[in-house]
C-alpha positions as CSV (number, residue, x, y, z in Angstrom):
1,M,1.8,-3.1,39.3
2,T,4.0,-1.4,36.7
3,A,3.1,-3.7,33.9
4,A,-0.5,-2.5,33.5
5,P,0.1,1.0,32.7
6,S,2.5,0.1,30.1
7,K,0.2,-2.7,28.6
8,M,-2.6,0.1,28.7
9,V,-0.3,2.6,26.8
10,N,0.8,0.0,24.4
11,D,-3.0,-1.1,23.6
12,R,-3.9,2.7,23.3
13,F,-1.3,3.2,20.9
14,S,-2.3,0.3,18.7
15,L,-5.9,1.2,19.0
16,W,-5.8,4.3,17.7
17,L,-3.4,3.6,15.2
18,A,-5.5,0.8,13.9
19,A,-8.6,2.7,13.8
20,Y,-6.6,5.5,11.7
21,Y,-5.7,2.9,9.4
22,A,-9.1,1.5,9.1
23,A,-10.3,5.0,8.4
24,F,-7.9,5.7,5.8
25,F,-8.0,2.4,3.8
26,V,-12.0,3.0,3.4
27,A,-10.7,6.0,1.4
28,I,-8.2,4.1,-0.9
29,G,-10.7,1.3,-1.2
30,L,-13.2,4.0,-2.7
31,V,-10.8,5.9,-4.8
32,T,-9.2,2.9,-6.5
33,P,-12.3,1.4,-8.3
34,F,-15.0,4.4,-8.0
35,F,-13.0,7.6,-8.5
36,P,-12.8,6.9,-12.5
37,K,-16.4,6.4,-12.3
38,W,-17.0,9.6,-11.1
39,L,-14.9,11.3,-13.5
40,E,-16.9,10.0,-16.0
41,A,-20.2,11.2,-14.4
42,R,-18.5,14.8,-14.5
43,G,-18.5,14.2,-18.3
44,L,-14.9,13.4,-18.8
45,D,-14.0,10.8,-21.6
46,A,-11.7,8.1,-21.7
47,A,-8.6,9.9,-22.7
48,A,-9.2,12.7,-20.4
49,I,-9.7,10.2,-17.4
50,G,-6.3,8.3,-18.3
51,L,-4.7,11.8,-17.9
52,V,-6.3,12.9,-14.7
53,L,-5.7,9.5,-13.2
54,A,-1.9,9.6,-14.2
55,I,-1.7,12.9,-12.0
56,P,-1.1,11.4,-8.6
57,M,1.4,8.7,-9.8
58,V,3.5,11.7,-11.0
59,V,3.1,13.9,-8.1
60,R,3.9,11.2,-5.6
61,L,7.6,11.0,-7.1
62,A,8.4,14.3,-5.7
63,A,5.7,14.4,-2.8
64,M,6.6,11.5,-0.9
65,P,10.4,12.3,-0.4
66,A,9.8,16.0,0.0
67,V,6.9,15.6,2.9
68,A,8.9,12.8,4.4
69,A,12.1,14.6,4.6
70,W,10.4,17.5,6.5
71,A,8.9,15.1,8.7
72,D,12.2,13.3,9.6
73,R,14.3,16.6,9.7
74,H,12.2,18.3,12.5
75,G,11.1,15.0,14.1
76,R,7.2,15.8,13.5
77,L,6.0,12.5,12.1
78,R,2.7,12.6,13.9
79,A,1.9,16.2,13.0
80,A,2.8,15.3,9.5
81,L,0.5,12.8,9.3
82,I,-2.4,14.8,11.2
83,G,-1.8,17.9,8.8
84,C,-1.7,15.9,5.4
85,T,-5.0,14.0,6.7
86,F,-6.8,17.1,7.1
87,L,-5.3,18.9,4.1
88,S,-6.2,15.4,2.0
89,A,-9.9,15.8,3.0
90,A,-10.0,19.3,2.0
91,G,-8.0,18.8,-1.1
92,Y,-10.8,15.9,-2.1
93,A,-13.5,18.3,-1.3
94,L,-12.2,21.0,-3.4
95,V,-11.8,18.2,-6.4
96,G,-15.4,17.5,-5.9
97,V,-16.6,21.0,-6.3
98,A,-14.1,21.8,-9.4
99,Q,-15.6,22.4,-12.7
100,G,-14.0,21.1,-16.0
101,V,-11.3,18.9,-16.9
102,F,-8.5,21.8,-15.9
103,W,-9.8,22.6,-12.5
104,I,-10.4,19.0,-11.6
105,A,-6.9,18.1,-12.8
106,A,-5.3,21.2,-10.8
107,A,-7.5,20.4,-7.7
108,L,-6.3,16.6,-7.7
109,A,-2.7,17.8,-8.3
110,L,-3.0,19.7,-5.1
111,A,-4.9,17.2,-3.0
112,S,-2.3,14.5,-4.4
113,I,0.7,16.3,-2.9
114,V,-0.7,15.7,0.6
115,Y,-2.5,12.6,-0.1
116,T,0.1,10.2,-1.7
117,P,2.6,10.4,1.2
118,L,0.1,9.3,3.9
119,V,0.9,5.6,3.6
120,P,4.7,6.1,4.0
121,L,4.0,8.4,7.0
122,A,1.5,6.3,8.5
123,D,4.2,3.1,8.4
124,A,7.1,5.1,9.7
125,Y,5.1,6.4,12.6
126,A,3.7,2.8,13.2
127,L,6.9,1.2,13.2
128,K,8.6,3.5,15.3
129,G,5.9,3.8,18.1
130,L,5.2,-0.1,17.9
131,R,9.1,-0.8,18.3
132,A,9.2,1.5,21.1
133,R,6.4,-0.5,22.9
134,G,7.4,-3.7,21.8
135,G,4.3,-4.3,19.5
136,A,4.0,-6.0,16.1
137,Y,3.2,-3.9,13.0
138,G,1.1,-6.4,11.2
139,P,-2.0,-7.1,13.6
140,V,-2.7,-3.2,13.6
141,R,-2.1,-2.8,9.8
142,L,-4.4,-5.8,9.0
143,W,-7.5,-3.3,9.9
144,G,-6.6,-1.4,6.8
145,S,-6.8,-4.5,4.6
146,V,-10.1,-5.3,6.2
147,T,-11.8,-1.9,5.5
148,F,-10.1,-1.7,2.0
149,M,-12.1,-5.2,1.2
150,I,-15.2,-3.6,2.7
151,A,-15.1,-0.6,0.7
152,N,-14.3,-2.8,-2.6
153,L,-17.2,-4.9,-1.8
154,G,-19.6,-2.3,-0.4
155,G,-19.1,0.1,-3.2
156,G,-21.5,-1.8,-5.6
157,T,-24.1,-1.2,-3.1
158,M,-23.1,2.3,-2.6
159,L,-23.9,2.5,-6.7
160,I,-27.1,1.8,-6.4
161,L,-27.9,4.2,-3.4
162,I,-26.1,7.4,-4.9
163,A,-25.9,8.8,-8.3
164,P,-22.1,8.2,-9.7
165,V,-21.8,12.2,-9.8
166,H,-21.7,12.2,-5.9
167,L,-19.2,9.4,-5.1
168,I,-16.5,11.8,-4.5
169,W,-18.5,12.7,-1.2
170,P,-17.7,9.4,0.6
171,I,-14.3,9.5,-0.4
172,V,-13.9,13.2,1.6
173,A,-16.0,11.7,4.2
174,S,-13.8,8.7,4.9
175,L,-10.6,11.1,4.8
176,A,-12.7,13.7,7.2
177,V,-13.1,10.5,9.7
178,A,-9.5,9.6,9.4
179,A,-8.4,13.2,9.9
180,L,-10.5,13.1,13.3
181,L,-9.1,9.7,14.4
182,S,-5.4,11.3,13.7
183,L,-5.7,13.6,16.6
184,A,-6.1,10.7,18.8
185,L,-2.7,9.2,17.7
186,T,-0.2,9.0,20.5
187,P,2.8,11.5,20.2
188,L,6.1,9.4,19.7
189,E,9.0,10.3,22.0
190,A,10.6,13.5,20.7
191,V,14.2,13.6,19.4
192,P,15.8,16.6,20.3
193,A,17.0,18.8,17.5
194,G,20.6,18.7,16.8
195,S,21.1,15.5,19.2
196,A,22.6,13.6,16.4
197,A,24.5,14.3,13.4
198,P,22.4,14.4,10.1
199,A,21.6,10.8,9.1
200,A,22.7,9.5,5.7
201,Q,20.1,9.3,2.8
202,P,18.7,5.9,2.5
203,L,19.4,6.1,-1.1
204,L,23.1,6.1,-0.3
205,D,22.8,2.5,1.4
206,R,23.3,-0.4,-0.8
207,R,21.1,-2.5,1.5
208,F,18.0,-0.1,1.2
209,V,18.4,0.2,-2.8
210,T,18.9,-3.9,-2.7
211,V,15.6,-4.5,-0.9
212,A,13.9,-1.7,-2.5
213,L,14.5,-3.2,-5.9
214,A,13.8,-6.6,-4.8
215,A,10.4,-5.7,-3.0
216,S,9.4,-3.6,-6.4
217,L,10.1,-6.5,-8.7
218,I,7.9,-8.8,-6.3
219,Q,5.3,-6.4,-6.2
220,A,5.1,-5.7,-9.8
221,S,4.7,-9.3,-10.2
222,H,1.0,-8.8,-9.5
223,A,0.6,-6.2,-12.5
224,I,-1.6,-8.8,-14.9
225,Y,-3.2,-10.1,-11.9
226,Y,-4.5,-6.5,-10.8
227,G,-5.0,-5.3,-14.4
228,F,-6.2,-8.2,-16.3
229,S,-7.3,-11.4,-14.0
230,I,-11.0,-10.4,-13.9
231,I,-11.1,-9.6,-18.0
232,M,-9.4,-13.0,-18.1
233,W,-11.4,-14.9,-15.8
234,T,-14.7,-13.5,-17.3
235,A,-13.6,-14.6,-20.7
236,E,-13.3,-18.0,-19.5
237,G,-16.9,-18.1,-17.9
238,Y,-16.2,-17.3,-14.4
239,G,-19.4,-15.2,-13.1
240,G,-19.0,-12.0,-10.9
241,M,-20.0,-13.8,-7.8
242,A,-17.2,-16.2,-8.3
243,I,-14.4,-13.7,-9.4
244,G,-15.4,-11.6,-6.6
245,A,-15.2,-14.4,-4.2
246,L,-11.8,-15.3,-5.4
247,W,-10.2,-11.7,-4.9
248,A,-11.8,-11.8,-1.3
249,L,-10.2,-14.8,-0.6
250,G,-6.9,-13.3,-1.8
251,V,-7.3,-10.3,1.0
252,L,-8.4,-12.5,3.7
253,A,-5.5,-14.6,3.3
254,E,-3.3,-11.3,3.2
255,I,-5.3,-10.3,6.7
256,G,-4.8,-13.6,8.1
257,L,-0.8,-13.2,7.7
258,F,-0.7,-9.8,9.1
259,A,-2.9,-11.2,12.0
260,M,-0.3,-13.7,13.0
261,S,3.1,-11.8,11.9
262,G,3.4,-11.0,15.7
263,A,3.9,-14.5,16.4
264,L,6.3,-15.4,13.7
265,P,9.4,-16.7,14.8
266,R,12.1,-13.8,15.4
267,W,14.8,-15.7,12.8
268,I,12.5,-15.3,9.9
269,G,13.2,-11.6,9.9
270,P,12.4,-9.1,6.9
271,A,14.8,-11.1,4.4
272,G,13.0,-14.1,5.5
273,L,9.3,-12.9,4.8
274,L,10.8,-11.1,1.3
275,S,12.1,-14.6,0.4
276,L,8.4,-16.1,1.4
277,G,7.0,-13.5,-0.6
278,A,9.1,-14.1,-3.7
279,I,8.7,-17.9,-3.5
280,G,4.8,-17.6,-3.2
281,A,4.7,-15.4,-6.2
282,V,6.8,-17.5,-8.3
283,L,4.5,-20.6,-7.3
284,R,1.6,-18.2,-7.9
285,W,2.3,-16.8,-11.3
286,G,4.1,-19.9,-12.3
287,A,0.7,-22.0,-12.0
288,M,-1.5,-19.3,-13.3
289,A,0.7,-19.5,-16.6
290,L,-0.4,-23.2,-17.0
291,D,-4.1,-22.0,-16.8
292,P,-5.0,-24.1,-13.7
293,P,-8.4,-25.9,-13.2
294,A,-11.0,-23.9,-11.1
295,A,-10.4,-26.4,-8.4
296,L,-6.8,-24.8,-7.8
297,L,-7.8,-21.2,-8.1
298,P,-8.7,-20.8,-4.4
299,V,-5.3,-22.2,-3.4
300,L,-3.3,-19.8,-5.6
301,Q,-5.4,-17.3,-4.2
302,C,-4.4,-18.0,-0.7
303,L,-0.8,-17.5,-1.9
304,H,-1.5,-13.6,-1.9
305,A,-1.0,-13.8,1.9
306,L,2.7,-14.7,0.5
307,S,3.2,-13.0,-2.7
308,Y,1.6,-9.4,-1.5
309,G,1.6,-9.7,2.1
310,A,4.9,-11.2,3.2
311,T,6.5,-8.8,0.7
312,H,4.9,-5.8,2.3
313,L,5.9,-6.7,5.9
314,G,9.5,-7.6,5.1
315,A,10.0,-4.5,2.8
316,V,8.4,-2.3,5.5
317,Q,10.2,-3.8,8.7
318,F,13.3,-3.9,6.8
319,M,13.0,-0.2,6.4
320,G,12.1,0.4,9.7
321,Q,15.0,-1.6,11.2
322,V,17.8,-0.2,9.1
323,A,16.8,3.5,8.6
324,P,18.7,5.9,10.8
325,E,16.6,7.4,13.7
326,R,15.8,10.5,11.6
327,R,15.1,9.0,8.3
328,G,12.4,6.6,9.0
329,A,9.8,8.6,6.9
330,S,12.1,9.2,3.9
331,A,12.9,5.3,3.9
332,Q,9.3,4.6,3.7
333,A,8.7,7.1,1.0
334,Y,11.6,6.2,-1.0
335,L,10.2,2.2,-0.8
336,S,6.8,3.4,-1.9
337,V,8.5,5.6,-4.8
338,A,10.2,2.6,-5.8
339,L,7.2,0.2,-5.7
340,G,4.9,2.6,-7.6
341,A,7.7,3.0,-10.3
342,G,8.1,-0.9,-10.6
343,M,4.1,-1.4,-11.0
344,A,3.7,1.2,-13.4
345,L,6.5,0.0,-15.6
346,A,5.0,-3.5,-15.1
347,M,1.5,-2.4,-15.8
348,S,2.7,-0.8,-19.2
349,V,4.1,-3.9,-20.6
350,S,1.5,-6.1,-19.1
351,G,-1.2,-5.4,-21.7
352,V,1.3,-6.5,-24.3
353,L,2.0,-9.7,-22.6
354,V,-1.2,-10.8,-22.3
355,E,-2.4,-9.8,-26.1
356,Q,0.2,-11.9,-27.3
357,L,0.5,-15.0,-24.6
358,G,-2.6,-14.8,-23.1
359,A,-2.7,-16.7,-19.5
360,A,1.1,-17.7,-20.4
361,A,1.9,-14.0,-19.9
362,Y,1.9,-14.7,-16.0
363,G,5.4,-16.6,-17.0
364,A,6.8,-13.2,-17.3
365,M,5.5,-12.0,-13.8
366,A,7.0,-15.4,-12.3
367,L,10.3,-14.5,-13.7
368,A,10.4,-10.8,-12.1
369,A,9.7,-12.7,-9.0
370,I,12.7,-14.8,-9.3
371,A,14.7,-11.5,-9.8
372,G,13.2,-10.0,-7.0
373,L,14.3,-13.4,-4.8
374,A,17.9,-13.3,-6.4
375,L,18.3,-9.8,-4.7
376,V,17.3,-10.9,-1.6
377,W,19.5,-13.8,-1.5
378,A,22.3,-11.2,-2.7
379,L,21.9,-9.1,0.5
380,P,25.1,-9.9,2.9
381,R,24.2,-12.6,5.5
382,G,22.8,-11.0,8.7
383,A,21.8,-7.5,6.6
384,T,18.6,-7.7,8.3
385,A,17.7,-8.9,11.6
C-alpha cells in the first residue's frame, strides 16, 4: 500500500521535468539555426551578426556561475529555474521589439544573463530530485533531445509559413510555455539555512577539474562535425535529404542511449560513461579522417550515442555525485563554462584545420578525444561511483 504513493510522486516529478525539458529544448532547437536568420532579416550584416552571436558566449562565463551560486547559497534551485525561465521569455521578447544593432545587442545581453544558466540549473535540479526518488536522469533528459531534433527539422517548414523577420516569436512562445511548465515542477526538499558548513568551491576539487577538462576535450572534438560536416558532405555530392537523415540518425542514437541509461549496470558509473564517450569519439573521428565510403556513414553517426551522449551523461552524473549538497548548481555551471570554452577554442582552429587538411582534419579531433580519455583514466580508482 505504501509503494503506490511513492511511485506516483516519482512519476509526477519525472513527468513535469520531462515536459519542461521538452519545451525548453524547442527554444534551443530554434535559436541555434534560426536566430542568425532573424538577425539578417532585421538588417544586420555578417560582421554585426557575428558580434551579436558572440554575446551569449561571453555573458555565460559570468552569468552561469553567479546565478548558480545564488541558487546554491539560498537552496532555491526550483525558484531560480522558474525565475530565469520567465525572465528569458521576457528577455527574448525584448530582443524581438528592439530596433538597431546596439539595442538588439543590449537586449540579447540582458536575456543571456538569465537564459544561459537554464541548462545547468535544470540539470542540477533534475539530478538532485531524481536521486532522492531513485529515478534516472537519461530517460527524462531524452525529451529535450527529441524536441530539439523536431525543432531543427520543423524549422524549414516554419520558414515557409512565416517571414524571417518574425522568427523570434516562436522562440519567445516556446520559452513562455517552458516558463508555465516550470511552475508545475515539484519543490525539492529544503536544506535549512546554516544546517551545514559552507561547501568548498567545486573548482578546488581536483576530480572536478580533471573531469571537466576531460569532458571538454571529448565534446570539443565535435567541432569540425558541428561546423563543417554539412559543407564537406555537400562538396562530396550528398543531397540535403541525405545530410538531414545523417544528422537525425545521430540524434536518434543519442536519444536511444538516454532512454536505456537507467538500465545500464551500476558498475559502469560516470567514469565508465566518459571512457565510452571518448572511445566512441576516437573511433568516429578516426574513421572520418579516412574519408569513409557512404555505406559506413550511418554506422559512424550512430557513434554519436557515445561521443556526445555517453560523455554528457558521464560528466553531468559525475558532478551530481561529487558536488557538495549546496554546490550542485555551481558544479553544473562550471562544467557548462568549461564545455563552452573548449568548444569555442576548438571551433576557432577547426576552420584552419579543414582548409589545410580537408577530411583528415578529423584526425585532430580524434587526438582531442584521446587526450580526454587519458584524463579520465588518470582519475584515482574509485573517484566516481
